[in-house]
N, C-alpha and C positions, 0 to 999 in steps of 0.2 A: 235398855230399849234399842231396837234396831233403828238405825238412822234411815229415814225416808229420803229417796232421791227423786229429783224431777228432771226429766230429759226434755230439752227443747228441740224437737225434731224439725230440722229445716232441710232444704234440698241438697246440702253438702254431701250427704251419704250417697247420693246417686253417682258421684264421681269416683267412688271406691272400686275395688276389684276383689274384695273378699280376702285380702291378705291376712294370714294368721288364723283363719277360721277352718276348723276341722269338720268335714262333712262325711257322714256314712251313708252309702247308697245300698240299702238292703233290697236285693233284686236278683237278677239272673246272671250277675257278673258284669264286668266292664271290659271292653276291648281296649286295653291301654296302648296298643300299637296303632290305633287309629290316628291319622295325621293331625286331626284336630284336638286330640287328647294326649299327645306325647308330652311326657314330663309333668302331667297334671294329676296322675293317679299315684297317690302316696303308697298305699298298700292294698293288696287283694287277699281276701280270706274266703275259704270255702267250708261249708258245713260237711262234717263227716261223722258217721256213727262209730262210737267207741263203746261196745257192748250195749248197755241200755241208755246211754246218754249221747248227746250231740256235742261235739267239740268243733272248734274252728282253727284251721291251720292256714298258713300263708300258701298261696297257690299262684301258678302261672297259666292256669287253664282259660282265663279270660271269660268270654261270653259266647254262648252258642245259640241264644234266643234273640238277642238284639235289644230287648226291652231295657235292660240296665244301661247299655251303651247309649241308647237314646236319651235316657234321663240324665246321664252324665254330661252329654253334649249340651243340653239345655242349661244346666247349672253352670257349666264351664263358660258358656257364652256370656252369661250375666256376671259371673264372679270368677274371672280367669285365673286369679291368684289364690283361690281357696284350695285347701289340701283335701282332695277327694280320696276316699277309701271305699272299696267295693266289698260287700259282705254277701256272698253268693248263697242263696237259699232256694233258688228255682232251677229247674233242669232245662234241658234243651227245648222242650215244648212250651216253656214258660209256665210250667206247672210245678207245684211244690207241696210239701208236707206242712201241715199246720204246726207241728212240733218244731220243725226246722225254722219256721218263721218266728215262733216264740223265742227259740234259742238265739237266733240272729239278733233280735231286738234286745234281748238281755245282754248279749255280748257287746253290742254297741253302747248300751247304757253303762256297762261296767268299764268300758274303755273311755268313757266320758267324752264322747264326741260332742261338739257344740251343737250340731244340727243333724237330724236323722231324717232321710228321705224314705218314705214308705209309699211307693206307687203300687201298692198291693194291699190285699186284705183278705179276710175270710168271712163267709156267711154262716159258718158253723157255730152255733151258740155255746158249745162246750169250751170254746177258746176265749169267750168274752171275759169271764172272771180273771183268768191269769193275765190277759192282755191289759185289763183295767189296772191290776196291781202293778204291772210293769210300767205302765204309763205314769202312774202316781210316783213310782220310784224315779223315773226319768225327770219328771217335773220338779221333784224335790231336790234332785242332784244338779239341776240347771241344764239338762239336755232338752233341746227344743225339737219336738217330734212333729213332722208335717206329713199328713196322710191324705191320699187321694180317695175321693168318694167312689162308691160303686158306679160303674157305667150303666147298670141295670136298676130298675125300680125295686130294689130290695136292700135293706140295711146291711152294711158290711162292717166288720170290726177291724181296726179300731176307729175308723173315721167318725162313727157316731158318738164317740166319747169326747164331745167338744170342749169339756172343761179343762182337760189335762193335755190337750194337743191342739194343733191347728189343722183343720180339715179344709180341703179345697175341691172345687168342681170347676169344670171348664167353662169359658166364655169364648166369644168370637173375636176378642180384641187381638191386635197384632203387636201393640206396644206393651212390653212386659212391665213397665212402670205403671200402666193403667189397670191395675187389678181392682176388683170391686168387693163389696161387702153387702150381704143380705141379712139385715138385722132380724133376729128372732128365729132364723132357720137353723136346723141342726148343722148343715154344711154352710158356713157363713161366708167364707172367702171364695172369690172366683178369680181365675187367671187364664191367660191364653192357653187354649187346648184344642184349637181347630186348625187343621192343616199346618201344624207346626213343623218347620223344616229342622231336622236335627241329624245327629250322627247315627250311622248304622254299621252293620258288620262289613268287613272287607273294604275298609276305607270308603264306604258308601254313605249316602244320605237318603232320608225318606221324609215325606210329609205325613205326619201322623195326627190322629184325632182321638181324644179321650181324656178323662180326668187324670189318668196316669201322667200326662204330659203337662197338665196345669200345675200339679204338685211341685215339680222341680223349679218351676218359675218362682214360686213363693220361697223355696229353699234358697235360690240365688239372691232374691231380694233380702232375705234375712242375713245372708252372708255379708252383704254390703252394709246393712245396719250394724252388725256386730263388729265389723272392722272400725266403724266410726265410734260406736259405743260398746266396747268389749265387755263391760260389766252388766249389761242388761240381763235381767232374769227372763224366764219364759213368759211370765205375766206381762212384763214391760214390753217385750217384743210383740206379743199379741195386741196389746193396747196401741202400740205404735202403728202396727199394720192397719188396725181398724181406723185410726185417726187419718192415716195417709189415704186409705180407701175412700173414706167419707169426703176428704178434700178432693179426691179425683172426681167423685160423683157431682160435687158442687160445681166444679169447673165445667162439667159437661152441660149442666142445666142453665 
């Protein structure tokens, strides 16, 4: 019989820095030469077509869209000692191919990253079944996947698969520890995503709004939890987040 474990979550995890936690950012790439990110990007990979399949090779091309760099900056601010890796599936316009997205997620799962940041998704229903299968594989192998909700009133995949991943939408909070929880909704967690100041291309910074930038806030929080409790399963992490979010709401009332 599998031994059940009980975690007593207290505020000690807040003092961590994400040390030892491996995070994959599946996005437009990351500018590892940004002054705020120097030494924090472990590896960078890029999707390439090899005949009829997509493979990933290490690359120095960085980021030409800015979106991935922005997400990396948010995670790094919360968990500065986490090991970030970039998996580039989007092009210079921030647009990408659904097959590259699927391949990037599969690559991250196979590499057994502790946490996977998905500040992107697809509204095309043909990608829903393979994404669902991949998320089940991730969940069963211990990879914690965090996905941003669609910014528009239309379901996007994989954020609507709430059972096997953690979905996030934006709120107007400024304290990243003050994330919230909406019981019974498809997208249950909320985190800062309005006028968030973060890293941008050419050593720049921008204030950005969107669910894309709420997602890395939760990824950073998870990195802090995993540093303190490295054996937590995806289910235990989700339960801990809900417990902390409910405690945050009680303190406001």
